[in-house]
C-alpha positions, 0 to 999 in steps of 0.5 A: 500500500505504501508504494501505491499511496506514493504513486498518488502524489503529484510530486514524486519526492523521495527522502527518509523524512517523506518515507517515514511520514508515508509509512505512518499515514498508511499504518494509521489507516490500518494498512498491512498485517502484523509482521511474524518474526517466527524463525520457522516462518522466516526459514520456510519463506526463504526456502520457497523463494530460493526454490523459485529463484533456482527454478527460474535459473533452471528454465533459463539454462534449459533454454540456453541448452536447447539453443546449443543443441540446435547449433550442434545439429547445424554444425554437426559437432559438439559444443561445451556442455556447460549448460547441461551440467548447470541444469543437472546441478540446479535440478539437484538443488531444487530437489533438496529444497523441495525435500526440506519444505516438506519438514515444515508444518507437515499436517497443514501441508497435507490439509491444504493438499486435500484441495483439488489442484493444490500440490506440495509447493502451493501448500508450502507457499501458502503456509510461508506467505500467510503464516497464521490463517487466523489473521484473516477473519474472512476469505475476502481478506485472504483474497485481498492479501493475494491481490485477487480483490477487484479494482473499483473504478468510480468517476462522478455519478456516471461510471461505477464498476469493477475492473481488473484485480488489484494485484497489490498482494503477494505475487507468489500466492497469485502465481501458485493460485493460477497454477493450482486453478489451471490444474484443477479445471482439467479434472472433474471437481467443483472448480472445473464445474465452476470454471465451465459455468463461467465460460458458458456465461461468456466469460473469457478464459482468463476472466473465468480462471481468475474467478476460479482462483477466487473460488479456490481461495475461499475453499482454502480459507474454509479448509484451513480455518476449520482444520478439516480436509476438503471433501 
């Protein structure tokens, strides 16, 4: 919110004094959530981010290796296999981190994985980003934290409506939800039914998928707060 509030200022002045006033302004209006300084939470969050960074690096190396393979095919001779070796190392490190992720709050991870489309990485990411689900009394608060709340446009008395999602919250949660919803709608479950209903109403693919993501986050909130697996 601090960044968004700063963007509303006509004069983009940045210094320590102005930054402190801006932060105070946002806090007095109830923005943000209490910082959880629990060591386990910090470690889990760091592991999730490390994995994301390594996956991104591996994808880049894979693309570079594919380019090398194409050149080798054209030249009919081998080139230094450094990208292939790097990809092998990165895959090993990613596997190590994913093994470590399973050690943190395993019962909650299993609980979230009972939801269609929610796999090990999505479950671990939600736990690392959200921490204590009881901070969010309502599902719409969790949706806002993930940046899935609709952006409202108002202009005088003539134009009032909802636009795109705000994307103000955790990018990691949005990415995980997008992946989870994309998988869930391919199989027979309530999310596929909901997605197809939106499509039958004439909604574009991405609009229907975002609606499914919001539906999923409501289910995640219910399952997590009640402590009962999805049925």
